[in-house]
C-alpha distance (Angstrom), angle and dihedral (degrees) to the residues before:
residue distance angle dihedral
M1 . . .
A2 3.79 . .
E3 3.80 110.9 .
L4 3.85 92.6 -166.4
E5 3.81 125.0 28.7
L6 3.80 127.1 177.1
C7 3.78 111.2 -171.6
N8 3.83 116.9 -167.4
V9 3.82 92.1 -38.8
T10 3.78 118.5 -170.5
Q11 3.82 126.2 -176.1
A12 3.78 125.9 -179.1
Y13 3.75 142.9 175.8
A14 3.83 108.0 -144.1
D15 3.85 103.1 -46.2
Q16 3.82 95.3 -23.5
R17 3.82 115.3 101.3
V18 3.82 112.5 -143.5
I19 3.82 94.4 172.5
D20 3.78 116.8 32.3
D21 3.83 122.1 -163.4
L22 3.79 94.0 -45.7
S23 3.83 125.4 174.1
L24 3.80 134.0 -178.4
E25 3.79 140.0 141.3
L26 3.81 138.3 -155.6
Q27 3.80 124.7 -157.1
Q28 3.79 122.7 -138.7
G29 3.85 108.9 -69.2
D30 3.81 95.6 12.5
I31 3.79 122.3 133.5
G32 3.82 115.6 -144.1
C33 3.79 129.6 -173.4
L34 3.81 129.5 -159.3
L35 3.74 110.2 -147.0
G36 3.76 131.9 178.7
P37 3.83 146.6 109.0
S38 3.80 122.8 -62.2
G39 3.80 111.6 -73.1
C40 3.81 96.1 23.4
G41 3.82 92.1 119.3
K42 3.84 101.4 -108.5
T43 3.84 96.8 127.9
T44 3.80 90.8 44.1
L45 3.78 89.5 52.7
L46 3.81 90.4 51.0
R47 3.81 89.7 51.5
C48 3.83 90.1 51.0
V49 3.81 89.7 53.9
A50 3.82 90.9 47.2
G51 3.83 90.9 51.1
F52 3.80 95.4 -114.5
E53 3.84 92.3 115.6
A54 3.79 130.4 40.5
I55 3.78 120.4 -130.0
A56 3.78 126.5 -132.0
G57 3.79 98.1 -149.5
G58 3.78 144.1 4.7
E59 3.75 125.7 28.6
I60 3.84 140.9 -83.5
R61 3.82 118.6 -152.2
I62 3.81 127.1 -173.6
G63 3.79 115.8 -167.4
A64 3.84 88.5 -6.5
K65 3.83 89.0 -59.6
P66 3.83 117.4 119.8
V67 3.80 111.1 -121.0
S68 3.83 103.0 165.4
R69 3.77 137.5 26.7
A70 3.78 134.8 145.0
G71 3.80 108.7 -58.9
W72 3.83 95.8 8.3
T73 3.77 133.5 71.7
L74 3.79 126.1 176.5
A75 3.82 109.3 -133.0
A76 3.80 115.3 -96.7
H77 3.83 93.8 -120.7
A78 3.83 90.5 55.7
R79 3.83 96.0 55.0
Q80 3.80 100.1 78.8
V81 3.80 88.7 -126.5
G82 3.82 126.1 146.4
M83 3.77 119.5 -149.6
V84 3.80 132.2 -159.5
F85 3.77 110.2 -167.1
Q86 3.79 127.9 -149.5
D87 3.79 92.4 -108.4
Y88 3.84 92.8 39.0
A89 3.88 91.1 -126.6
L90 3.80 92.7 -137.1
F91 3.81 121.0 176.0
T92 3.78 103.8 -110.0
H93 3.82 93.9 -163.0
L94 3.82 91.4 58.3
S95 3.79 131.1 73.8
V96 3.78 124.6 -115.9
S97 3.86 90.4 -96.9
E98 3.77 92.5 46.7
N99 3.80 92.0 50.2
I100 3.82 91.5 51.9
G101 3.78 93.5 47.3
F102 3.79 95.4 43.6
G103 3.81 95.8 101.1
L104 3.78 96.7 46.2
H105 3.78 96.7 96.1
G106 3.75 113.0 156.2
W107 3.81 93.7 26.4
S108 3.78 118.0 120.1
R109 3.81 116.3 -106.7
D110 3.82 92.6 -108.9
A111 3.79 93.9 47.1
R112 3.78 90.7 47.4
R113 3.83 92.3 49.0
Q114 3.81 91.4 48.8
R115 3.79 94.1 48.9
V116 3.79 92.5 49.1
A117 3.78 91.6 48.3
Q118 3.81 90.6 48.9
L119 3.79 92.3 52.7
L120 3.82 94.2 43.9
E121 3.81 87.1 57.6
L122 3.82 92.8 44.0
V123 3.84 92.8 53.7
D124 3.80 92.6 38.4
L125 3.82 95.9 -119.3
G126 3.80 100.2 117.8
N127 3.81 92.9 119.1
L128 3.82 90.4 52.7
A129 3.79 98.7 49.5
D130 3.83 94.7 119.7
R131 3.79 95.8 39.4
Q132 3.83 120.0 114.3
T133 3.77 112.0 -115.2
H134 3.84 93.8 -121.6
Q135 3.80 86.9 63.2
L136 3.81 92.2 61.0
S137 3.81 131.5 91.1
G138 3.76 119.8 -111.4
G139 3.78 92.4 -102.2
Q140 3.82 91.1 50.2
Q141 3.82 91.5 49.2
Q142 3.79 89.1 51.4
R143 3.82 90.7 54.6
V144 3.81 91.8 49.0
A145 3.83 89.7 52.3
L146 3.78 89.7 49.3
A147 3.81 93.1 48.9
R148 3.80 91.5 47.8
A149 3.80 91.2 52.8
L150 3.83 91.7 47.1
A151 3.80 95.4 45.9
P152 3.87 98.8 87.9
R153 3.85 89.6 47.5
P154 3.82 95.6 -118.3
K155 3.80 121.3 -158.3
L156 3.76 88.8 -126.5
L157 3.82 134.6 21.1
L158 3.82 120.4 -151.9
M159 3.77 124.1 -165.2
D160 3.83 124.9 -173.1
E161 3.82 113.5 -157.1
P162 3.83 90.6 -38.9
F163 3.83 96.2 179.7
S164 3.79 101.4 36.8
N165 3.81 94.5 107.7
L166 3.80 93.5 52.8
D167 3.79 132.1 85.7
V168 3.84 119.9 -101.3
A169 3.84 97.0 -103.9
L170 3.81 92.5 49.9
R171 3.82 92.4 45.9
E172 3.79 90.1 56.7
Q173 3.79 92.4 48.4
L174 3.79 94.4 46.2
S175 3.78 93.9 45.7
A176 3.80 88.8 62.7
E177 3.82 92.3 42.3
V178 3.80 93.7 49.5
R179 3.80 92.3 50.1
T180 3.82 89.6 52.1
I181 3.82 90.5 49.5
L182 3.81 94.0 47.9
K183 3.78 92.5 47.5
A184 3.81 91.0 48.2
E185 3.84 89.7 53.9
G186 3.81 92.8 42.3
S187 3.76 89.1 -128.2
T188 3.78 122.9 170.4
S189 3.82 104.9 -137.8
L190 3.77 140.9 -177.1
I191 3.79 116.9 -164.4
V192 3.81 132.3 -172.6
T193 3.77 117.7 -146.4
H194 3.77 139.5 154.9
D195 3.82 91.6 -154.3
Q196 3.83 113.7 88.3
Y197 3.79 93.7 -165.8
E198 3.80 89.7 54.7
A199 3.79 88.7 49.3
F200 3.83 91.9 49.8
A201 3.80 91.4 49.5
L202 3.83 93.7 49.3
A203 3.73 110.1 31.3
D204 3.81 140.8 79.3
W205 3.85 88.5 -168.8
V206 3.78 129.5 25.3
G207 3.76 126.0 -165.1
V208 3.81 117.1 -156.4
M209 3.80 108.3 -154.4
H210 3.78 128.0 -160.5
A211 3.78 126.6 179.8
G212 3.82 92.8 -17.9
R213 3.79 95.5 -49.9
M214 3.77 132.1 102.6
A215 3.79 105.1 -111.0
Q216 3.79 91.9 -176.0
W217 3.83 135.0 -12.7
D218 3.77 106.9 -163.6
T219 3.77 148.3 117.7
P220 3.82 116.8 -63.6
Y221 3.77 89.3 -113.6
N222 3.78 94.6 55.1
L223 3.81 92.6 44.0
Y224 3.80 89.3 57.9
H225 3.83 100.2 38.1
R226 3.86 101.9 26.1
P227 3.82 109.5 32.7
R228 3.80 111.4 170.4
L229 3.79 98.4 -154.5
R230 3.81 135.1 38.4
F231 3.76 89.7 -119.5
V232 3.84 90.8 59.5
A233 3.80 91.6 44.9
D234 3.82 90.1 51.8
F235 3.81 95.9 42.8
I236 3.77 99.2 45.5
G237 3.79 119.1 67.6
Q238 3.75 123.2 -37.0
G239 3.77 127.0 -60.8
T240 3.78 148.2 131.4
L241 3.79 132.6 -127.0
L242 3.81 113.4 -125.7
P243 3.82 118.8 -160.9
G244 3.78 114.8 -114.5
Q245 3.78 141.6 171.2
V246 3.81 122.6 -135.0
Q247 3.79 110.3 -128.1
T248 3.81 131.8 -172.0
G249 3.80 116.8 -64.3
C250 3.78 101.2 29.6
L251 3.78 93.8 -63.9
I252 3.82 124.4 141.1
R253 3.78 117.3 -157.1
T254 3.80 116.5 -147.8
E255 3.78 136.9 166.2
L256 3.77 88.9 -101.2
G257 3.81 93.9 52.6
D258 3.80 139.9 -80.8
L259 3.78 121.3 -45.3
D260 3.77 112.4 -153.4
G261 3.77 119.1 -173.4
M262 3.76 147.2 64.4
L263 3.79 125.6 -45.6
A264 3.76 127.0 -137.6
G265 3.80 108.9 -95.8
P266 3.83 126.5 -142.8
D267 3.83 91.1 -90.0
G268 3.83 91.6 53.0
S269 3.80 93.5 -106.4
A270 3.81 125.5 118.1
D271 3.78 115.0 -99.1
G272 3.77 139.6 158.9
A273 3.77 98.0 -108.5
T274 3.77 92.7 136.6
C275 3.80 89.9 65.4
A276 3.78 91.2 64.3
F277 3.80 94.4 48.0
S278 3.77 129.7 64.0
G279 3.76 115.7 -174.4
E280 3.77 147.8 70.6
V281 3.77 120.9 -34.3
D282 3.80 139.6 172.0
V283 3.82 113.6 -126.1
L284 3.81 118.3 -148.4
L285 3.81 112.4 -129.4
R286 3.80 120.5 -173.6
P287 3.82 120.1 -157.2
D288 3.81 89.1 -105.2
D289 3.78 90.8 56.1
V290 3.80 92.3 66.0
V291 3.81 110.6 67.2
H292 3.82 125.8 -164.5
D293 3.83 110.0 -124.6
D294 3.83 119.6 170.5
A295 3.81 89.9 -161.3
S296 3.78 95.4 54.7
P297 3.84 117.7 107.7
M298 3.79 88.3 -147.7
R299 3.79 107.1 95.8
A300 3.82 134.8 -168.8
E301 3.79 133.5 -179.3
V302 3.79 120.6 -118.5
L303 3.81 106.3 -122.5
H304 3.83 99.0 169.7
K305 3.78 138.0 -0.5
A306 3.76 131.9 -159.1
F307 3.80 118.7 -165.1
R308 3.81 112.2 -138.5
G309 3.77 101.0 172.4
A310 3.80 103.5 -107.9
E311 3.80 92.2 29.1
F312 3.79 145.5 29.1
L313 3.76 119.6 -135.7
Y314 3.76 103.9 -144.5
T315 3.83 125.2 -163.9
L316 3.80 104.4 -149.1
K317 3.79 130.5 -164.5
L318 3.80 117.2 -145.5
P319 3.84 121.9 -148.5
S320 3.83 90.0 -96.8
G321 3.81 91.1 55.1
Q322 3.81 93.5 -107.1
Q323 3.79 114.6 136.4
V324 3.80 130.3 -136.6
L325 3.81 134.3 177.0
S326 3.77 126.0 -125.3
L327 3.81 132.6 -172.6
V328 3.82 108.4 -145.4
P329 3.83 129.4 179.2
S330 3.79 107.3 -98.8
H331 3.82 94.7 -119.4
H332 3.83 85.0 73.0
N333 3.80 93.3 76.0
H334 3.81 106.3 175.2
A335 3.79 125.1 177.7
V336 3.79 125.2 -117.9
G337 3.82 107.0 -94.2
E338 3.81 93.4 28.8
Q339 3.79 120.1 127.8
I340 3.82 113.4 -127.9
G341 3.77 133.9 -177.1
I342 3.83 118.8 -109.8
Q343 3.79 139.8 173.6
L344 3.79 135.9 -172.1
A345 3.76 120.2 -104.4
A346 3.83 99.7 172.1
D347 3.81 112.0 156.4
H348 3.79 94.8 170.9
V349 3.81 111.6 50.6
V350 3.83 112.4 -163.5
A351 3.79 119.3 173.4
F352 3.80 134.6 177.1
R353 3.74 126.5 -151.2
R354 3.77 108.7 -108.0
E355 3.75 95.8 -127.0
Q356 3.82 100.6 47.0
N357 3.76 144.8 34.0
A358 3.82 98.0 -111.8
V359 3.75 130.2 103.2
V360 3.81 112.2 -107.1
């Protein structure tokens, strides 16, 4: 059963639509992330789910129970929703244990003590139970805020940019830790972030939003390898679009060779859409689709190189002047201006018709 359902939700300020006919659902225990550029509506959508904003159309359901529709909004405190804010909003005059147990009104003293102890162990803060929150690191404060939100066992947990105040290395570490904690609790969660790598580390489902609409709601794997729109292809990961021409028999001819196979259809499944279309396309190539091969007769010039430790990210110029990206193990250290051998290793072929924003 879906724990969260958004059905054709619209939200507007005056005559300006911020959320436009948006739908998604999360099953019990799923972790979802809303991802997109600033101003796309992802935080507004989270506030609508929390009950802080009314909606102008559609319906929001939590645990199959309607909580928002046009003209009616169930109060935030009645939704059984936990919230982790961007600044954590911890109570500085309370200890770690007192913060975690703050929302357990109505619980017996023993039940409250057991639940706090359980969460202290889950977030690995048992040795800091009596510490004041201002004495904690940023990562520890984030875990206290998470434990406090989880304590009453909400039907749904919402998190708004939970790692934005932390440095990059700590964000990566905490993303993995938070996923483990949420899965251990069986929590259904919806998280807003601007960092796609954070979303990929955390989420079962990621929604890429654009101008208030859901461009694609899908698994992280499919967003990267099977984007349905140019916007998603551009926004997620790195890549280049290489011109191609659809030939007979589902074959696309490109400067790097012929690509024969199925293309990702609008629903994310493989179909034979190329067979019904003959014309110019742009083929999405990710850096891992272009493989360095000294023995290959196909050559490209190194325009730029970015050292990433285990790998170089090379920007390569083809004979036509078109550019592609390639991830190459860092022991292949080639100079800018050098010609190197490459070959295509594209398992997921996604192309877009030249004249429009749709997948072929």
